[in-house]
N, C-alpha and C positions, 0 to 999 in steps of 0.2 A: 038452761045454758049448757050444762054438762051434756045433755042429750044432743043438742045442736052440734057440739064439737065432735060427736061420734061420727058425723057424716064424713064420707071418704074425702071430700074436698077440703075439710077442716080438721082432719084427724090429728095432724101434727100439733095443732094449736091447743090440744087438750093438755099438753105437758107444760106446766107453769114455767120451768126454766127456759124452754124454747120460746115461750111468749116474751119473757123478759129479755132474752137475747135479741129477738126480732126488734123490740122497742129500742134497745140500746144501739143496735146496729143501724136502725133507721135514722136515728139522730146523727150518728157518726157519718153515714153516707150523705145525709142531707147537708151537713156542714162541708164535707169535701167538695160536693158539687156546687154549692154556693160559693165556696172559696175559689174554685177553678174559674167560675164565671167572673167574679169581681177582680181577681188578680189578673186574668187575661185582659179584661177591659182597662184596668189601671195601667198595665204595662203598655198597652197600645196607646192610651191617652198620653203617656210620657214620651213615647218614641215615634208614634205614627208609622210604625214599621211592622208588617206582619211577621217578618223573620224573628223579631224579638219575642213574639208570642210563642213561636216554635221552640225558642231556647228554654222556656219554662219546662216544656216536656223533656228536653235533654237533661237539664240539671236534676230533674226528679228521676229520670231513667237510670243514670249512672250509679247512684248509691243504692237504688232499689234492686237493681240486677246484681251489683257487686255483693250485696248482703244476702241475697235470696237463698243461695244454697246453704249458707251457714244457718240462716233462720229456720230452714226446713229441718235441719238436724236438731237444732235446739227445741223446736216445737214438738218433735216426736219423743224427746226425752225430758220434757218439762211440763208443768201445769199449763194447759192450753188457755184456760180462762184467765189465768194470771198474766200471761203474755199479751193477750188481747187487751186486758185491762190497762196494762202499762203502756201499750202502744197508743191507746186512745188518750190516756193521760198526757203522753208526750205530745200528741197533736193538739191538745188543749193549750199547752205551753206555747207551741209554735203559733197557734191562732192568736194568742195574746201579742206575740211579737209582730205578726202581720197587722194587727189592729193598730199598733203604735206607728209602724213604719209607713203606713198608708194614711195616717191621720193628717189633718190640716197643719197641726203643729210641726210634724216631721217634714212635710213638704215645704213649709216656710223656713225651717231651720237648716235643713241640709240641701246640698246641691242635688239636682234630680238624678245625676249619675250615681250618687251614693245611695239614694233611695232605690234605684233600679238594681244595683249590685246587692243591696241588702235583701230585696225581694228574692233574687236568685239564690242567695245563701240560705234563706229560710226554706225555700222550695227544695233545696238540696237536703236539708235536714228532714223535711217532710218525706222525701224519698226513702230515707233510712227507716223512718217509722212505718212506712207502707210495706217495707220488706217483711215486717213481722205481722202487721195487722191483717193483711189479706190471707196469707197461709194459715195463721192462727184461727181466723174466722171460719175458713173452709174446714179445717180439721175439727173444730169444736162442734159443728152441727151434728155429726154422727154420735157424739157423746151425750147429746141432749134428748134424743128420741130413739126408740127401738128401731131395729133395722127394717121391720115391715112398714114403718111409717116414713122411712127415709125419702122415697120419691116425692111424697106430698110435702115433706119438710123442704126439699130442694126447690120445689115450685114456689113455696111461700118465701123461701130465702131469696130467690131471684125476683119475686114480685115486690118484696119490700125494698130491694135495691132499686128497682125500676121506679117505684113510687117516689122514693127519695130523689132519684135522678130527675124525675119530672118536677117535683116540688122545689128542689134546691135552686136550680137556675132561675125559675120563675120568681120565687121569693127573693132570691138575691138581687135580681134585676129590678124588681119593684121597690125593695127597700133602698137600694142604691139611688134610684130615681127620685123617691119620695123623701128620704131622710138622710141620705149620704152614706158613704162607705163605712165610717166609724160606727154608726148605729147598727149597720148590717153586721159588722164583725162582732159587735156586742151581743147581738142575738145568737150568733154562732157560738160564742163563749158560753152562753147560758145553756144551749142545747148540748154541747160537749160535756158540760158539768153534769147535766141530767143523765147523759149516757154513762159517765163514770160512776155515778151514784147507783144506777139501776144494776150494773154488773156486780155490785157488792152482794146482791141477793142470789147470785148463782154460785153453787157450791164448787169447790176445786175439782178440776178434771185432770188427774195425774196421768202420766204416760202409760201406754199399754205394753206389757211384756218386759223383756230385759234390755231395753234400750240403753240404760245407764252403763252397761258393761261392754257395749259395742264401740270400738274405736271410731272416731269421727270420719276419717277418710274411707274406711270400709263401709260405714253407714251411708255416706253420700254416694259412693260407687254403686251400692245396692239400689238406691233410688233411681240413679241413671239407667241401670240395667233393666229395672222393672219397666220404666217408661219406654225404653228402646224396644223391649221385647213385646210390649202390649201395643200392637199396631193400631188398635182402635183409638187409644189415648194419644199416641204419637201423631196419628193422622189428623184428628180433629184439632189438636193444638197447633200443628203446623199450618193447617188451612186458616185458622183464625188469625195466626200471626201475620201471614202475608196478605190476607184479604184486608184486614183492618189497617195494617201498615200503609197500604197504598190507598185504601178507600176512606180513610178518616178525614172528613172535612171540618169537623167540629172545632179544631184548633184555630181555624181561620174565621170562625163565626163573628168575632168582633169586627173584622174588616167587612164581611158581607153585610152585617147589620148596619154599620155606620156609613160605609162608602157606597155600596151597591143598592141596598134596600132603603137606606135613610131612616132606620127605625130606632137608633139610639140604644141606650142600655136597657130600656124596658123591652124593646124588640129583641135584644140579645137574649134576655132571660126567657122569652117566649120561644125563640128558635132553639135554644139549648134544651128546653123542656119537651119539644116536639117528639124527638125519638123515644124518650122515656114514656111519653103518653101513649104512643103506639104500642110500645112493649107492654105496658100495663094492661091494655085491652086484650092482647093475645095471651098474656100470662094468666090473667084472671079467667079467661075462657078455658085455658088448658087445665086449670084447677078442677073444672067441672067435666071437661071432655079431654082427657089426656090422650096423647099420641100412643097408639098401640102397635104400630108397625111402620117399617120403611123410614125410620128416623134419620138414618144417614143420608138417604136420597133427598128427603125433605130439607135437611140442613144444607146440602150443597145447592139446591135450588134457591133457598133463602139467601145464602151468602152471595150468589150470583145476582139476585134481585137487589140486594143491598148495594152492590157495586153500580148497578144501573141507576139506582136512586141518586147516588153521589154524582154521577155524570149529569143527570137532569138537574140536580140542585145547582151545580156549577153554572149551568146555562140559564137558570131562572133569574129574572129581574123583578119579579112580583113577590111581595112579602108573603101573602097568604098561600101562593103556589109553593114557595120555598118551604113554608111551614108544613103544608100537606105532604110534600115529598119527604121531608125529614120524619114526619109521623109514620109514613109507610115504611121507611127504612128502619124505624124502631120496631114495627111489627115483625119484619123479617129477621132483624137481629135478635128480638126476644125469643123467637122459635129456636134459633141456633144456640142461644145461651142455654136454654132448657136442655137441649140435646147434649151439649158439651158438658154441662154441670152434672147431669144424671150419669153419663158414662164415667166421668171421673169418680164420682162418689161410689157407684156400684162396682166398678172394676178395681178399686184400690183398697187393700186391707187397711184396717184401722191403725195398725202399728206403723204404717208407711205414709199416712195421709199428710203429715207435715212436710215430708220431702217431696212428695208428688205435687202437693199444692204449691210448694215453693217453686218447683219447675214450671207449674202452670202460671204462677205469677210472673215469671220471667217472660213467658210468651205474651201474657196480657199486657204487662208493662212495656214490653218491646213494641207491641202493636199499637198501643195507645200513646205512650210518652215519646218513644222514638218515632212513631208515626206522626206525632205532632211536630217534631223537629223536621222530619222529612217534608211535611206540608209547608212549613215556613221556608225551608231551603228551596223547595221546588217553586214556591210562589215568587221568591226573589229572582230565580233564574228564568222561569218561564212566564211569570205573571200569575196572579191569583186564580183567575177563572180557568186558564189552560191547565194549570197544575191540578185543580180539582177534577176537571173533566178527564184528564189523562189518568189520574189515580183511580177513578171509578172504572175506566176501561181496563186498567191493569188488573183490578179485582175480578172482573168478569173473565178475563183471560186465564187467571190462575184457577178459577173454578172449572173452566172448560178443560184445562190441562189435567186437573185432579180427577175430573169425571172419567176421562178416557185412559189416563195413565195409571191411576190408583183406584181401580174398581172396587177394591175391598171396602173403601170408606162408604160408598153409596149402598153397600149391603149391610151396614151396621143396623142391628136391632137389639132391643133390650126389653 
């Protein structure tokens, strides 16, 4: 077994703490993706309004972004493992609250508007927890493996996320359809408990250097200056922000699954799993055959292809065609994720990873959660299908603009 882990495609897994971290994070991401699937479906079942699904993204976006800069400062001057541990424990408590408010007892006891408001309030608190969990997770990786194994660790880090992203929606949809939402949330509670327990076996990871003596505002300004002056980081973050902001159709999947494709909650789980399945295929391939050059050029082409997939998905009225399009979008997105994550890890000093990852989380949360709100808002104004088609075309246009106006990004190599 030890000899097998020496292979270059598995080298990061030879470190026991990294293996434990991957297990804990897998359960955590699995729960988050299950939760997103079921909460989106439950809100749509209550309101029958795609705009209400977009609001979930907005109420998570506001606290996550508001807390992100502060969380980056805290992560760089505090034990990274402890912060991740606490944020996952906080999500465990919030999952218990989700379990109750979506239960049959709550739906029979309270008015549906109260249930809906409660879901949004819990989602708001989830956004606060995410402000710490994402950056702490990013910053912790480089403390678990030597630097020469970091590229392989990043690939496994992204692969485990994608496997969870595939499994979560599918499992969530199937559990919901077969046993009900309360049972599904009970499974989530068990998995988060396992994640919390596994993290106890990872040793503390204290801050690097003299961060304790640096004033907060000065520290935050230094993080901003670093990102602004490192054009490769600024470029890939900006591209991801605008592309996913306009090209994200996943927030409206409950509508597509129920109204356009007639597939119900089980179909919703399969559709949500499709992009992750595609990403898994490409990420596992890249473990064996990593990209060696022209990473920036490849990333731009993949993001443009992602936008085209969103346009085609909006036009599709066949379930398995929609599934295939989403799977291809996951393949393209998986490649861009690897490029972006590797650039961030290799270009960022260890003592600044909390602040840079916090800024990265702002871009990610803005593109995903605010993008979900934009999708719901555009769907209300333009209609669901036109909003998705237009969003995909906007993504392609942004890539074309970046290709010609910011040539430095397409020359990125590492």
